[in-house]
VOGU-3710 file (C-alpha; in Angstrom, 3 decimals, decimal comma):
1> xxxxxxxxxx> 20,282/-16,210/-10,509  17,424/-18,563/-11,374  14,482/-17,645/-9,146  12,997/-21,134/-9,564  15,853/-22,570/-7,521  15,356/-20,230/-4,551  13,888/-21,663/-1,351  11,209/-19,187/-0,221  12,137/-19,929/3,394  15,440/-18,207/2,684
11> xxxxxxxxxx> 13,615/-14,976/1,881  11,874/-15,078/5,248  15,166/-15,800/7,003  16,906/-13,028/5,077  14,237/-10,519/6,088  14,625/-11,416/9,760  18,427/-11,288/9,608  18,405/-7,883/7,914  15,961/-6,530/10,499  17,622/-7,973/13,591
21> xxxxxxxxxx> 21,331/-8,034/12,631  21,548/-10,993/14,995  21,159/-14,715/14,282  19,552/-15,591/17,628  16,964/-12,806/17,452  16,270/-13,560/13,804  15,707/-17,222/14,653  13,254/-16,310/17,417  11,434/-13,908/15,128  10,690/-16,543/12,488
31> xxxxxxxxxx> 10,278/-19,472/14,885  13,330/-21,468/13,764  16,308/-22,807/15,659  19,566/-20,896/15,819  21,523/-23,615/13,910  18,912/-23,616/11,138  19,092/-19,820/10,873  22,896/-19,915/10,872  22,713/-22,446/8,049  20,324/-20,164/6,163
41> xxxxxxxxxx> 22,753/-17,252/6,607  25,591/-19,381/5,198  23,487/-20,246/2,141  22,492/-16,617/1,673  26,109/-15,485/1,874  26,998/-17,966/-0,838  24,005/-16,956/-2,931  24,828/-13,241/-2,826  28,609/-13,658/-2,676  28,565/-11,233/0,243
51> xxxxxxxxxx> 28,887/-11,677/4,034  25,673/-9,643/4,600  26,375/-9,420/8,379  29,832/-8,480/9,664  31,246/-8,086/13,162  30,912/-4,598/14,661  32,006/-4,280/18,278  30,030/-6,841/20,266  27,372/-7,171/17,608  26,937/-7,163/13,857
61> xxxxxxxxxx> 26,182/-4,590/11,193  24,846/-4,881/7,662  27,180/-4,711/4,686  26,420/-2,161/1,941  24,965/-4,990/-0,159  22,700/-6,011/2,727  21,517/-2,412/3,153  20,738/-2,358/-0,552  18,755/-5,591/-0,284  16,726/-4,587/2,766
71> xxxxxxxxxx> 13,868/-2,595/1,107  13,574/-5,129/-1,726  13,316/-8,035/0,713  10,690/-6,194/2,771  8,582/-5,651/-0,336  9,017/-9,276/-1,411  7,866/-10,571/1,969  4,902/-8,188/1,973  3,915/-9,364/-1,517  4,178/-13,027/-0,545
81> xxxxxxxxxx> 2,142/-12,419/2,601  -0,570/-10,649/0,622  -0,590/-13,410/-2,004  -1,228/-16,253/0,421  -3,171/-14,449/3,121  -6,885/-15,138/3,462  -8,479/-11,659/3,305  -10,944/-12,684/6,010  -8,010/-13,208/8,365  -6,764/-9,623/8,037
91> xxxxxxxxxx> -5,970/-8,130/11,431  -4,684/-4,542/11,311  -3,034/-4,893/14,714  -0,681/-7,576/13,385  -0,557/-6,535/9,711  2,892/-6,177/8,141  2,524/-4,360/4,825  3,307/-1,223/2,851  0,625/1,108/1,494  1,594/3,462/-1,322
101> xxxxxxxxxx> -0,174/6,827/-1,450  -0,146/9,593/-4,060  -0,990/13,078/-2,782  -0,234/16,737/-3,262  1,611/18,428/-0,427  -1,656/20,256/0,400  -3,596/17,064/1,043  -0,589/15,420/2,658  -0,258/18,168/5,268  -4,006/18,118/5,930
111> xxxxxxxxxx> -4,518/14,352/6,121  -1,245/12,648/6,991  -0,634/13,765/10,617  -3,938/12,319/11,858  -3,590/9,221/9,671  -0,072/8,471/10,913  -1,205/8,812/14,529  -4,130/6,448/13,923  -1,904/3,897/12,193  0,604/3,960/15,041
121> xxxxxxxxxx> -2,205/3,164/17,445  -4,229/0,647/15,436  -1,842/-0,855/12,860  1,790/-0,204/13,852  3,121/-2,663/11,262  1,694/-0,795/8,262  4,265/1,462/6,589  3,391/4,325/4,253  5,146/5,415/1,078  3,867/8,811/-0,042
131> xxxxxxxxxx> 4,695/10,139/-3,514  3,883/13,537/-5,004  0,951/13,828/-7,375  -1,400/16,438/-8,772  -4,909/16,093/-10,143  -3,520/15,004/-13,494  -1,257/12,219/-12,263  -3,245/10,882/-9,299  -5,488/8,602/-11,354  -2,726/7,663/-13,782
141> xxxxxxxxxx> -0,563/6,344/-10,940  -3,440/4,115/-9,820  -3,972/2,721/-13,302  -0,265/1,998/-13,654  -0,272/0,117/-10,320  2,305/2,465/-8,818  0,154/3,431/-5,828  -2,690/1,882/-3,832  -4,549/5,083/-2,961  -4,588/8,597/-4,410
151> xxxxxxxxxx> -5,665/11,733/-2,588  -6,605/14,453/-5,032  -8,824/17,402/-5,811  -10,430/16,232/-9,025  -13,735/14,784/-10,128  -14,242/11,038/-10,747  -14,505/10,376/-14,463  -13,792/6,663/-15,015  -15,388/3,330/-14,173  -12,105/1,567/-13,381
161> xxxxxxxxxx> -11,208/4,052/-10,640  -13,499/4,452/-7,628  -13,633/7,344/-5,174  -15,213/8,801/-2,067  -15,265/12,421/-0,856  -13,152/13,263/2,176  -13,904/16,918/2,883  -15,122/20,148/1,312  -12,811/23,126/1,499  -13,283/26,851/1,004
171> xxxxxxxxxx> -10,732/29,270/-0,418  -9,454/32,158/1,696  -6,982/34,986/1,280  -3,639/34,971/3,074  -1,470/38,052/3,565  1,203/39,257/5,927  0,107/41,275/8,972  -0,077/44,962/8,095  -0,649/44,330/4,385  -1,964/47,562/2,765
181> xxxxxxxxxx> -4,968/45,739/1,310  -6,520/45,769/4,765  -6,266/49,580/5,038  -9,315/50,029/2,821  -12,608/48,371/1,944  -12,385/44,667/0,997  -13,422/44,871/-2,642  -12,395/42,846/-5,703  -11,176/46,079/-7,315  -8,671/46,625/-4,497
191> xxxxxxxxxx> -7,773/42,926/-4,467  -6,505/43,030/-8,074  -4,198/45,982/-7,388  -1,844/43,764/-5,382  0,484/41,114/-6,854  -0,772/37,571/-6,621  0,995/34,367/-5,597  -0,434/31,276/-7,277  0,219/27,631/-6,446  0,248/25,700/-9,729
201> xxxxxxxxxx> 1,916/22,317/-9,941  1,781/22,565/-13,738  3,174/26,104/-13,830  -0,060/27,659/-15,132  -0,469/31,401/-14,625  -4,222/31,274/-14,065  -6,093/29,734/-11,161  -9,663/29,470/-9,914  -9,492/32,959/-8,400  -8,444/34,424/-11,747
211> xxxxxxxxxx> -11,331/32,697/-13,503  -13,776/34,164/-10,974  -12,257/37,628/-11,331  -12,577/37,398/-15,116  -16,325/36,891/-14,692  -16,361/40,253/-12,913  -14,368/41,860/-15,722  -11,245/42,073/-13,567  -7,699/40,759/-13,921  -4,882/40,614/-11,419
221> xxxxxxxxxx> -1,158/40,302/-11,944  0,121/36,859/-10,922  3,616/37,884/-9,934  4,841/34,483/-8,701  3,828/30,872/-9,257  5,191/27,995/-7,196  4,583/24,255/-7,291  4,309/23,636/-3,543  1,488/24,661/-1,222  3,704/24,653/1,861
231> xxxxxxxxxx> 6,196/27,066/0,301  3,584/29,663/-0,643  2,733/30,993/2,863  6,406/31,538/3,597  6,727/33,745/0,531  3,729/35,781/1,666  5,176/36,364/5,126  7,796/38,854/3,913  6,144/40,448/0,876  3,012/42,163/-0,392
241> xxxxxxxxxx> 1,998/39,068/-2,333  -1,598/37,929/-1,898  -2,233/34,188/-1,718  -5,513/32,376/-2,340  -5,459/28,925/-0,782  -7,649/26,389/1,039  -8,592/27,228/4,618  -7,024/24,192/6,327  -3,499/24,970/5,144  -4,106/28,697/5,591
251> xxxxxxxxxx> -4,976/28,180/9,258  -1,869/26,061/9,751  0,219/28,838/8,184  -1,456/31,453/10,380  -0,498/29,539/13,501  3,077/28,918/12,386  3,910/32,199/10,617  1,515/34,714/12,198  -0,179/35,430/8,865  -3,567/37,030/8,324
261> xxxxxxxxxx> -6,374/34,861/6,953  -9,532/36,581/5,669  -12,469/35,936/3,393  -12,135/36,753/-0,278  -13,962/39,867/-1,524  -15,602/37,983/-4,407  -17,457/34,664/-4,735  -15,372/31,592/-5,459  -16,512/27,957/-5,465  -15,253/25,534/-2,836
271> xxxxxxxxxx> -13,518/22,297/-3,744  -13,800/18,674/-2,649  -10,863/16,504/-1,674  -11,387/12,878/-2,667  -9,755/9,512/-2,126  -9,339/7,350/-5,234  -8,499/3,665/-5,671  -8,492/1,188/-8,534  -11,587/-0,981/-8,861  -9,420/-4,111/-8,839
281> xxxxxxxxxx> -8,545/-3,453/-5,168  -12,066/-2,607/-4,045  -12,684/-5,901/-2,223  -9,140/-6,479/-0,965  -9,613/-6,471/2,818  -6,353/-4,759/3,903  -6,794/-1,824/1,527  -10,525/-1,587/2,227  -9,701/-1,302/5,938  -7,033/1,313/5,193
291> xxxxxxxxxx> -9,404/3,411/3,088  -11,973/3,364/5,868  -9,292/4,521/8,284  -8,370/7,448/6,016  -12,018/8,503/5,857  -12,569/8,074/9,605  -9,371/9,919/10,502  -10,530/12,913/8,526  -14,087/13,068/9,879  -13,162/13,065/13,585
301> xx> -13,184/16,493/15,272  -9,790/18,188/15,232
//
């Protein structure tokens, strides 16, 4: 298929037809007459050699080929809209776009519930696509153009990627209720006698807690490592494993799993969660608005 021969109006019509599964509603959605939209459907059927919409009871349903086309058409329309839209005309209430986010499951569980609620209220037409990332891949995904925003716990170290802090977080200890550690004094020496559970997306066997213990001349046994922050508290719930994790997720786990959250018996530095974006998108109004929303969503009282 030669893209130079495609009428861009057909893409708009196709998007409406795939969304509405009805010629009349699709015509109303794009402000065209029903005969013109029916004609567009006929041309599209010929173009794709597929009926796209087929009778189903009193209405229509999408063919498998139409279902396959639907996400691609949505992205194409969003790209065309962004290409020709005057940034000064951006209105979040009527925006129709997709924002791609890279985040670890830790930051996703902390930030996404509030963000999704705010989007539903202020920009219901903005869809999110969240992909997994760690501190190593978050910036790389931005540079490769695979995401629009990255949420990560890492320090800014490049001029082509900009950032702003979102929140500071302290580490705490999570154990099951009745864990024997709590039967004695909370000391680092007693801490290292119990098996540790470490969250490491790279599979490393040493974390920040282990580095701090080494400075005290102590070493613990890391009995289990997992790649997901949300899995870790569930493993603690039925074992003597000791988990060191950020307070926000720890408090969520305490509420859901009845776990015990306490201070660590040795000093450990806090960490800062940051939002990153590529410098090339810094002045693009829709993404600038979205970044401000992420920051505002996080700073409001919970």
